[in-house]
C-alpha positions as CSV (number, residue, x, y, z in Angstrom):
1,X,-12.1,-40.5,17.3
2,X,-12.9,-42.8,14.3
3,X,-13.9,-45.6,16.6
4,X,-16.4,-43.5,18.5
5,X,-18.0,-42.4,15.2
6,X,-18.2,-46.1,14.0
7,X,-19.7,-47.2,17.3
8,X,-22.3,-44.3,17.1
9,X,-23.3,-45.4,13.6
10,X,-23.6,-49.0,14.7
11,X,-25.7,-48.0,17.7
12,X,-28.1,-46.0,15.4
13,X,-28.4,-48.9,13.0
14,X,-29.2,-51.4,15.8
15,X,-31.8,-49.0,17.2
16,X,-33.6,-49.1,13.8
17,X,-33.8,-52.9,13.9
18,X,-35.5,-53.0,17.3
19,X,-39.2,-53.8,17.2
20,X,-41.2,-51.5,19.5
21,X,-44.6,-51.1,17.9
22,X,-47.0,-53.6,19.4
23,X,-48.9,-54.0,16.1
24,X,-45.8,-55.3,14.4
25,X,-45.1,-57.9,17.1
26,X,-46.0,-61.5,16.4
27,X,-48.0,-63.5,19.0
28,X,-44.8,-65.3,20.0
29,X,-43.0,-61.9,20.5
30,X,-45.9,-60.6,22.6
31,X,-45.7,-63.8,24.7
32,X,-42.0,-63.4,25.3
33,X,-42.5,-59.8,26.3
34,X,-45.4,-60.8,28.6
35,X,-43.2,-63.4,30.3
36,X,-40.4,-60.9,30.8
37,X,-42.8,-58.3,32.3
38,X,-44.3,-61.0,34.6
39,X,-40.9,-62.1,35.8
40,X,-39.9,-58.5,36.5
41,X,-43.0,-58.1,38.7
42,X,-42.2,-61.4,40.5
43,X,-38.6,-60.2,41.1
44,X,-39.8,-56.9,42.5
45,X,-42.1,-58.8,44.9
46,X,-39.3,-61.1,46.0
47,X,-37.0,-58.1,46.7
48,X,-39.6,-56.3,48.7
49,X,-40.5,-59.5,50.7
50,X,-36.8,-60.2,51.3
51,X,-36.4,-56.8,52.9
52,X,-38.9,-57.6,55.7
53,X,-38.0,-61.2,56.3
54,X,-36.6,-62.1,59.7
55,X,-36.8,-65.9,59.8
56,X,-33.6,-67.7,58.5
57,X,-35.5,-70.3,56.6
58,X,-37.7,-67.7,54.9
59,X,-34.6,-65.6,54.0
60,X,-33.0,-68.7,52.4
61,X,-36.2,-69.3,50.5
62,X,-36.3,-65.8,49.1
63,X,-32.6,-66.1,48.1
64,X,-33.3,-69.3,46.1
65,X,-36.4,-67.9,44.5
66,X,-34.5,-64.8,43.5
67,X,-31.7,-66.8,41.9
68,X,-34.2,-69.0,40.0
69,X,-36.3,-66.0,38.8
70,X,-33.1,-64.1,37.7
71,X,-32.0,-67.1,35.6
72,X,-35.5,-67.3,34.0
73,X,-35.4,-63.5,33.4
74,X,-32.0,-63.6,31.8
75,X,-33.2,-66.4,29.5
76,X,-36.3,-64.5,28.3
77,X,-34.3,-61.3,28.0
78,X,-31.8,-63.1,25.7
79,X,-34.7,-64.5,23.7
80,X,-36.1,-61.0,23.2
81,X,-32.6,-59.6,22.2
82,X,-32.2,-62.4,19.7
83,X,-35.5,-61.5,18.1
84,X,-34.7,-57.8,18.1
85,X,-37.3,-56.9,20.7
86,X,-37.0,-53.8,22.8
87,X,-37.0,-54.4,26.5
88,X,-39.2,-52.0,28.5
C-alpha cells in the first residue's frame, strides 16, 4: 500500500514539471513539438497507404518508411521527454 502512495505522489510531482502552456515554451521546444506532430501525421499517412497497397514493392517501401519514421518519432519523443514537454 505504501508503494502505491509513493508512486502516486511521484506521478503528481512529475505532472507539475511538464510544460504544457505554449507561451512558456522556448522556440527550440516549439520546434521539437512541431517535428513530433509532423512525424505523427506522416506515420498516419503511411499506415493508411499501407492498408490499400497491393504491389509487393510498394508494400516493402511502406514498411521501410514506417520503420524509419518510427525511429525518428521515438528520437523526437525522447527529446521532448528529456526537456519535460507534454506530448499531445
